[in-house]
C-alpha positions, 0 to 999 in steps of 0.5 A: 097105755098099750095103744100108746106104746104101739104107736112108738114103734120105729117106722111103724110095723109095716111101711104103707103108702104114707110112711110118716110116723110120730117117731119121725116127728120127734127125730126131726124136732129134737136138737142137741146143739153142737157148734164150736168145741168151746161151746161143746166143752161147756155143755152148750151153755153159751147163751149169756156168755156170747162171743162164740158162733154157736150162740147164733143157734141158741141166743143170737144176742150173744153175738153182740158181744163180738168186738172184732170180726172172726172166722171159725171151723170145727171138724169132729169125730163122732162115735156111738155105741148102742147096746141092745138086750132082747129076751135075755140076748145081748148085742152091740153096734158101733159107728164112727164118722168124721164130720163138720159141726161148725163153720162160721163168719162174723163181721163186727163193726164199731159204731162211732156215735151214740150209745150203740157201740157195735153192730154184728153180722154172721153167716155160717152153719151149726150142727143140731143133730146127728143120726149116725148109728148101727143097732143090732138086736137078736133073741128068741121069741116064744110068743109071736112072729111078725108074720102074725101081723101080716096075717092080722092085716090080711084077714078080711081082705079078698086076696085080689086086693092084696095081689097088686104090686102097685096097690095099698099093700105094695110094701108089705102084704103083696110081697108076703103074698108073692113069696107065700109068707101069707096064703089063703086057707083052702076054701076061703078068699079072705082068711089067711095062714102063715108058714110060722103057725106058732112062735119059736123063731130066732128074731134079729134086726139090724138098723143102720142110720146116717145123716144129720140136721145142719142149720145154715143161718144169718144173724144180726146183733147190736150192742147198746151201751155195753148193757143191752145186747140184742140179736136175731137169727134166720135159720135154714135147717136141712135134714138128711136121714137115711135108714136101712132095717133088715129084720129076719126070723129063723127056725134055728131049732128046726121045730117048724115044719116046711119053714127055714127063714124069712126077712124084710129089708126096709129102706127110707130116705128123708130130706127137707129144708126148713126155716125159723126165726130166733130172737134174743136179748142179754142184759148186763146190770153189773159187770159180773152178771149177765142174764138173757132170754131167747125165743125160737119160732117153730121150724117150718119144713116146707119140702120134706120128702120121703122115699122108701121101698122094701125087699122081702126074702123067703126060704121055705122048704116047698118052694125055692129060695126067692125074693121080691122088691116093692115099688119105690114110694115117694111122698112130699109133706110139711112138718112144723116143729115146736117153738122154744123158750130159753133163759140164760145166766152167767157169772163173770169173774173178771177175765179169769173165768165164768160160770154159765147156765141155760134153761130150755123149754120145748113141748114136743106134743105141739109138733104137726105133720101136714100136706095138701092131699092128706090130713094126718089126723091120726098121726097128729093125735098120736103126737099129742098123746105120746109126747110132752113138754121138756125142761132141758138144762145146760151148765158150763164153766171156763177158767183161764191161766195165761194163754190156756183155758180149761172148760167143763160142762153138763147137760140134761135133756129130759124125756120127751115121752108122755105118761112114762111111755119110754125113757129117752132122757139124755145126759152129757158130760164134757171137758175142754182145753183152749190155747190162744195165740193172740189173734188166733186160737185152737179149742178142743172138746170131749163130750160123752153122752148117755141115753136109755130107751126101749124099742119094739121091733114090731107091734099091733093091737094084738101082737107085740114082742117084748121090748128091746132095752137099748143103752146109747153111749155117744162120744164127740171129739171136736177141734175148733180153729178160730181167727180174728180178722 
């Protein structure tokens, strides 16, 4: 189990010439559907209800319930607080942003002959994931140092192979060597020591991330005899992810001779376009029941690009304070995320209200990395061993009183980790209010979600600090403006 936990370190211990890890695979595979405020207020369980642009990203057959054309836009405020506990030290980080979770246009055309009643076409964007966060970690480690891993990696390598700013160790061992954070033991050319020969430093890490996955899409749907509704979506998700990590160690107690502090700043930018196909259907056997199903092909990201660099700092008593930045690394690769299966159910109470449920199955162990010049064998094997199938449930209800609509929802996303390696389960609770002006409406949603997860600041076969316990609390305030055309 220790080996599997080590695999799950954010970004990996040190950035190498190829920086893609299993954490990247999970990050870009997970989807927490946002879309319109109405959808968010009902826990994202709109698959069988339809007549909302959000369904283009879940069950596109729901678009076949439209009987008139519509345009919608959803600005939102998103806030996230992360509480971190490391070696009995507690820290918090917050981040609040303004963004757009939905922009959509649907054209509905009434068909005049036969049992095909309506045909719909939709185009727009739904947000699938939000990567904006600030994380702060701090605590005293009496067992090991991250420099122990640098030494572990360097041992057995002649210093001439490390002393190359463009070589295999350009992002970690070379900067450490340049700043005397590792050096050869006198009389040896491949055996090293560090200025932190024993533990006892104050360790801290600040992680700032931003970005999102937004899905741009085209959808088609049709209504057969007001009984069968079918739809298809071609999705073009776009990933933007930016991460800056500042890791530091300080001799706060002044117990380590000749050492004051050192730190490493790691910067990563990831972008990529993908494509997928979603197929769905809904059947309404009687007036007050609808059942549906949808299938999502794997999303194939054909243009993933990582750009990264590191900057190391050292404050040692026998040398002046110094820093050095690495070269900038660039790598292009492909990513295939898991397929998805969805089941939908809705109870309709005339025009007064509804209850809806959506089940989603996704197996994250089937995601794969690939490229033309690297096989990703170890990474894909780690994906298979580290992740598992998930069973996600979304529930919602809506009740109308004159021009007002009152909504509530709940969503449960089960842990994606295999063998209880981590928690990662996510729950959300939501409320909403809508008001109809006739041809136009305004909807408000409040969503609160929680998740707990362990994080390791660094790890290797022989060195690993205690886990940092992290509690995530997110909030969304969304407002949708919709107008029938």
